[in-house]
C-alpha positions in Angstrom: 0.2 0.1 0.0 2.0 3.1 -0.8 2.4 5.9 1.8 0.5 9.0 2.1 1.9 12.0 0.5 3.4 14.5 3.6 1.6 17.7 4.1 3.7 20.7 4.8 1.7 22.6 7.7 1.7 26.1 7.9 0.7 28.0 10.4 -0.4 31.8 10.1 -1.8 33.0 13.3 -1.4 36.9 13.1 -1.5 39.0 9.7 -0.6 42.7 9.5 -1.6 44.6 6.6 -0.2 48.4 6.6 -3.3 51.3 5.4 -2.8 54.9 4.7 -6.2 54.8 3.2 -4.7 54.8 -0.7 -5.9 52.7 -3.1 -3.4 50.8 -3.1 -3.4 50.0 0.5 -7.2 49.3 0.1 -6.1 46.5 -2.7 -3.5 45.2 0.1 -6.3 45.0 3.0 -8.5 42.9 0.8 -5.3 40.4 0.1 -4.9 40.4 3.9 -8.4 39.5 4.9 -8.6 36.6 2.4 -5.1 35.3 4.0 -6.4 36.0 7.2 -9.7 34.1 6.4 -8.0 31.2 4.9 -5.5 30.3 7.7 -7.9 31.4 10.5 -5.4 34.2 11.5 -6.2 37.0 13.6 -6.3 40.4 11.4 -4.2 43.6 12.3 -4.9 46.4 10.5 -2.3 49.2 11.6 -2.2 53.0 10.6 1.0 55.2 11.3 0.9 58.8 12.0 4.0 61.1 11.2 4.8 63.0 14.4 6.4 65.8 12.5 2.5 67.0 12.0 2.1 67.5 15.4 5.4 69.2 16.8 4.4 72.6 15.6 3.0 74.5 18.7 -0.8 75.4 18.3 -2.1 79.0 18.4 -3.4 80.0 21.7 -6.8 78.7 22.6 -6.2 75.2 20.5 -5.7 72.1 21.9 -1.8 71.6 22.9 0.4 68.9 21.2 -0.4 65.9 23.4 -4.1 66.6 23.6 -4.5 66.9 19.7 -2.3 64.0 19.2 -4.6 61.5 21.6 -7.6 62.9 19.8 -6.0 62.5 16.6 -5.4 58.9 17.5 -8.9 58.4 18.7 -10.5 59.8 15.2 -8.2 57.4 13.1 -8.8 54.5 14.7 -12.4 55.3 14.5 -12.1 55.7 10.8 -9.5 52.7 10.1 -12.4 50.4 12.2 -15.3 52.0 9.9 -13.1 51.4 6.7 -12.6 47.6 7.9 -16.0 47.1 9.2 -17.5 47.8 6.0 -14.6 45.9 3.9 -15.8 42.7 6.1 -19.4 43.6 5.9 -19.0 43.8 2.0 -16.8 40.5 1.7 -18.9 38.5 4.2 -16.0 38.2 6.4 -17.5 39.9 9.5 -16.8 37.0 12.2 -13.1 37.2 11.0 -11.2 38.2 14.4 -9.5 41.5 14.1 -7.8 44.3 15.5 -7.4 48.0 14.3 -4.2 50.1 15.8 -2.9 53.6 15.3 0.8 54.7 16.4 3.0 57.7 15.8 6.8 57.3 14.5 8.7 56.3 11.4 6.6 53.9 9.6 8.9 51.4 8.8 10.6 51.4 12.2 7.2 51.4 13.7 5.6 48.7 11.7 9.1 46.2 12.2 8.7 46.9 16.0 4.9 46.1 15.7 5.9 42.8 13.7 8.0 41.6 16.7 5.5 42.7 19.7 2.7 41.2 18.1 4.1 37.8 16.7 3.4 38.8 13.0 3.3 35.5 10.9 2.6 37.8 7.4 2.8 41.2 7.0 0.9 42.2 3.7 1.7 45.8 1.9 0.4 47.4 -0.9 2.7 49.7 -3.0 2.5 52.2 -5.7 5.1 50.3 -8.2 7.3 53.8 -8.0 10.9 52.8 -8.9 14.1 54.9 -10.1 14.0 58.4 -9.1 10.6 59.1 -8.4 10.8 56.2 -6.0 13.5 57.6 -4.0 12.4 61.4 -3.6 8.9 59.9 -2.3 10.5 57.2 -0.2 8.4 53.2 0.1 7.0 51.8 3.1 6.4 48.9 1.3 10.1 48.7 0.1 10.8 49.2 3.9 9.0 46.4 5.1 9.8 44.4 2.3 13.5 44.9 2.5 13.8 44.2 6.3 10.8 42.6 8.1 11.8 39.3 9.9 7.9 37.8 8.8 7.1 36.5 5.1 5.6 39.7 3.4 3.0 39.9 0.7 3.5 43.1 -1.4 0.9 43.7 -3.5 1.9 46.2 -6.6 -0.7 48.1 -8.7 -1.0 45.5 -11.7 -2.1 42.6 -9.3 -5.2 40.9 -9.3 -8.1 41.9 -7.0 -9.0 39.6 -4.1 -12.0 38.6 -3.4 -11.7 37.0 0.5 -14.7 34.5 -0.5 -13.4 33.0 -3.9 -9.6 33.8 -3.7 -7.5 30.7 -5.2 -4.3 29.9 -5.8 -3.5 27.6 -8.9 0.1 28.4 -10.0 2.9 29.6 -7.7 6.3 30.7 -9.3 9.4 30.0 -7.3 12.3 31.8 -8.9 15.8 30.9 -7.2 19.3 31.5 -7.1 20.3 27.9 -5.4 21.2 30.1 -2.2 20.7 29.6 1.4 18.2 32.3 1.9 16.1 30.9 -1.5 16.4 27.2 0.0 15.0 28.3 3.6 12.1 30.0 1.6 10.9 27.1 -0.3 9.4 25.2 2.6 6.9 27.8 3.4 6.3 28.6 -0.3 5.4 24.5 -0.8 3.0 24.9 2.1 1.2 27.7 0.9 1.0 25.3 -2.5 -0.1 22.2 -0.6 -3.1 24.5 1.3 -4.5 25.7 -2.1 -3.5 22.4 -4.2 -1.7 25.0 -6.3 1.5 23.7 -8.7 4.5 25.3 -8.3 7.0 26.0 -11.0 10.6 26.5 -10.1 12.6 28.9 -12.3 16.2 29.1 -12.3 17.9 32.8 -14.8 20.8 32.4 -16.1 21.9 35.8 -17.1 25.3 34.9 -18.3 26.9 32.3 -19.9 30.9 31.5 -20.4 31.9 30.9 -24.0 32.0 27.2 -23.6 28.8 26.7 -21.7 27.1 29.0 -24.5 27.9 26.4 -27.0 26.3 23.6 -25.2 23.3 25.2 -23.5 21.3 22.1 -23.7 23.3 20.8 -21.1 23.5 23.5 -19.2 20.0 23.7 -18.7 19.9 19.6 -18.2 22.4 20.2 -15.1 20.4 23.2 -13.8 17.3 21.2 -13.9 19.0 18.8 -12.3 19.7 21.2 -9.3 16.2 22.4 -8.9 14.7 18.8 -8.2 17.6 18.3 -6.2 16.5 21.4 -4.3 12.8 20.4 -4.0 13.4 16.8 -2.8 15.3 18.3 0.3 12.0 20.2 1.2 9.4 18.1 -0.2 10.5 14.2 -0.7 7.1 13.4 -2.3 3.9 14.3 -3.4 4.3 18.1 -4.4 3.5 18.8 -8.2 6.4 21.0 -9.4 7.8 21.9 -12.7 11.2 22.8 -13.5 12.6 25.6 -15.9 15.7 27.0 -16.9 15.9 30.4 -18.5 18.4 32.7 -20.2 18.5 36.3 -20.0 17.3 39.2 -17.7 16.2 38.2 -14.3 13.6 40.6 -14.1 12.2 40.2 -17.6 12.5 36.3 -17.8 10.7 36.3 -13.8 7.7 38.7 -15.5 7.3 37.0 -18.7 7.4 33.7 -17.1 4.6 34.1 -14.3 2.4 36.2 -17.2 2.9 33.1 -19.7 1.9 30.9 -16.5 -0.8 33.2 -15.5 0.7 32.8 -12.1 -1.3 33.6 -8.8 1.9 34.2 -6.6 5.5 34.9 -7.0 7.7 33.8 -4.1 11.2 33.8 -3.3 13.9 33.8 -0.6 15.9 37.3 -0.2 18.3 38.7 2.4 18.6 42.2 3.5 21.0 44.2 1.6 24.0 44.7 3.9 26.5 45.1 1.3 26.4 46.4 -2.5 26.5 42.6 -3.6 23.3 41.8 -1.6 21.8 44.7 -3.2 21.8 43.0 -6.8 19.2 40.5 -6.3 17.3 42.9 -4.1 17.0 45.4 -6.7 15.9 43.1 -9.0 13.4 41.5 -6.4 11.7 45.2 -6.1 11.3 45.7 -9.8 9.6 42.3 -9.9 7.3 43.5 -6.8 6.3 46.8 -9.0 5.8 45.1 -12.3 4.0 42.0 -11.6 0.7 40.9 -12.3 -0.1 38.8 -9.3 1.5 39.5 -5.5 4.7 38.6 -4.4 5.6 37.0 -1.4 9.2 37.2 0.0 10.5 35.3 2.8 13.9 36.2 4.7 15.4 33.1 6.8 13.3 30.4 8.4 9.9 31.1 9.0 8.4 30.5 12.5 5.2 29.7 10.2 6.7 27.1 8.1 6.4 23.9 10.2 7.8 20.4 9.7 6.2 17.7 7.6 3.7 15.4 9.2 
């Protein structure tokens, strides 16, 4: 009698979504609601206020800075709860456990501290998809969380599909890998998500440059690298995982985006580490461009997630 295929358990108990009331963050809220509903999680909706707006003393007769700040926090929390309540009612998720939070400080630092304090297993952020000089001038909360959060981050770009929490399905996940330790550590969590949704996984390795000898025998290179992809999967999931193995040649960003589009992928997932050095920045910059231009959400993972459990 054949042994049952192992299942990879994914425990996502707390989901955070950051909102600034913009359309891109509202799109992220829907994805966060869908994730929390799917995994039975508590949803934490967080808005961070800039302290600079309260640093100038008010005219005589107006509320003092501390009083004005407290009043602003109260009003903002009421607004968040009202907007979230409308979303949960509209998506028939009123029973979802949820909390609304408002804090003051630097947005990136505040969200990172919140992730640690509340034991967040998945952070969801929306991005406007700004790149280059425009992004450098305007800054990006999504980029900060994407780069530095210790938990998996689901980034929802401006071209991503809209989520309906009642009907969301993941049928195909694209997992680009550079064979690094960070990528290998991210694979079990990705496979756990795939197992939960019954999704297929395509593992992709992109070769940007070939030396002269290898260029004359691309078929041999492709076969060898497909073997490495199979071995990588076997370490994380010895049996029962539905996967394809692709090797492509060209620019990493373009190949990943084109492959995701051709597969009609519902999710792109990859492992990543914070860019501590210039060398580290290169794969990170590839990744953020993919986040901004992909037609599906992008799941980035750093290190071994506590939400990815062992086979059972």
